[in-house]
C-alpha positions, -999 to 999 in steps of 0.1 A, spaced: 20 -612 704 36 -588 678 29 -593 643 45 -578 611 15 -555 605 17 -538 644 22 -502 637 50 -481 652 44 -451 675 52 -419 660 59 -393 684 56 -360 662 51 -325 658 51 -310 624 83 -293 618 116 -302 598 126 -325 619 96 -343 621 89 -345 589 122 -365 587 103 -395 599 70 -389 589 80 -387 554 106 -419 562 71 -442 572 51 -431 544 78 -438 521 87 -471 536 53 -482 538 52 -487 575 21 -487 591 22 -463 621 -2 -447 650 2 -407 652 12 -391 688 12 -356 688 35 -339 708 26 -303 710 59 -287 716 40 -253 716 22 -263 746 54 -279 764 43 -315 762 80 -323 750 86 -320 789 61 -346 806 78 -377 821 59 -402 796 80 -386 766 111 -386 784 108 -415 792 114 -424 757 132 -394 743 154 -380 772 166 -347 754 129 -336 754 128 -333 714 107 -348 688 105 -368 672 107 -401 685 95 -435 680 84 -467 697 90 -499 678 67 -527 689 91 -548 669 125 -543 679 156 -559 675 150 -597 685 112 -587 682 112 -569 717 99 -534 717 123 -502 714 121 -464 717 144 -442 699 151 -406 696 169 -384 675 157 -381 641 190 -391 621 191 -426 646 156 -432 635 159 -430 599 190 -452 599 168 -474 617 140 -475 596 165 -482 570 183 -510 583 149 -524 595 132 -521 559 165 -529 540 153 -493 519 168 -464 513 202 -464 532 224 -478 499 226 -514 485 265 -513 488 289 -501 508 302 -471 489 263 -463 486 258 -464 526 285 -439 531 276 -417 505 238 -416 527 259 -413 561 282 -386 554 253 -367 537 231 -374 566 254 -363 593 262 -330 568 224 -325 575 224 -334 613 258 -316 620 257 -286 596 225 -276 575 195 -283 602 215 -266 631 223 -235 612 189 -235 594 171 -238 624 193 -210 640 184 -189 605 151 -197 610 148 -187 647 167 -153 644 144 -141 612 114 -151 623 107 -162 655 128 -141 677 120 -105 658 81 -113 666 89 -124 705 73 -100 732 96 -83 732 110 -82 699 148 -98 695 158 -83 663 199 -88 661 214 -81 630 246 -101 637 227 -133 647 208 -131 606 237 -122 592 257 -149 607 233 -182 599 219 -166 573 252 -167 555 257 -201 569 228 -215 553 234 -200 521 266 -214 521 254 -249 529 229 -249 504 259 -238 479 275 -273 487 241 -289 479 238 -273 448 273 -284 439 262 -322 449 235 -321 431 249 -310 400 264 -343 391 237 -365 412 200 -370 410 199 -371 449 220 -361 474 240 -395 481 237 -405 441 215 -413 414 188 -433 443 166 -417 465 179 -422 506 170 -408 539 196 -386 531 173 -367 511 144 -374 533 166 -358 563 176 -327 542 140 -321 521 123 -308 553 146 -278 563 155 -273 523 118 -268 521 116 -235 542 143 -217 524 121 -189 519 119 -182 557 156 -187 560 157 -155 537 177 -177 508 175 -179 471 172 -203 445 180 -180 417 218 -192 414 212 -228 425 194 -243 396 205 -280 408 189 -279 444 160 -258 430 154 -289 411 160 -315 434 137 -294 457 110 -297 433 113 -337 425 115 -347 458 87 -322 467 62 -346 443 70 -378 452 35 -393 471 55 -405 503 70 -370 508 34 -352 499 14 -374 528 46 -371 553 48 -331 548 10 -330 552 7 -349 583 -9 -329 612 2 -299 586 -32 -278 604 -12 -278 636 16 -256 622 10 -224 639 21 -186 629 54 -174 637 41 -149 658 23 -172 680 49 -197 685 75 -167 693 54 -156 724 51 -194 734 61 -196 772 77 -232 765 86 -236 728 123 -222 735 130 -234 771 146 -260 782 140 -290 807 153 -288 843 
């Protein structure tokens, strides 16, 4: 029989998407057991992990006390954040207007910033380090410019709000911060984004964010090593 203290299983590797959930678990004070999924070694394609995350991407969780007290596995970082916010009653907004604000900025990250910043990071850091190198100026310019536009959107939102969805810290901030914290690797600037810079520092100083970001930090590899991985950028068959 499960108890309220039964830990959630976190299937994780220290990347911006992984940080979303490790930060949420720390901020919400939920006990969890770490299950590392080495994406450079291809562990995301193992049958055991695919049974939990059929899209062969981490993070994923298994909650032994899911709906009605029965275990549940969840993949996709945004879905996990929404589930945990509902489960705990934390960081999802307390009114319908707040919940809508949180959800729209969470979707903004999932559909916009995450994919664009991820592509910028790929073509600016990983692709040139591949063997042979894949240095593609068009891709670097395209994704770099779109990431800059999105950070401009974020800066304007934060000009009138302490946090992304308003004056309260939420899962929207958790979803965005990990990607935004890597702005230098995306070849962005904060010089013209003072509100973004203020938010980045304030969120980054939270104990839960610090702990979630530090989880398995020693496992983060150099761009050159990851770029030469034979499994990192392939798809499951």
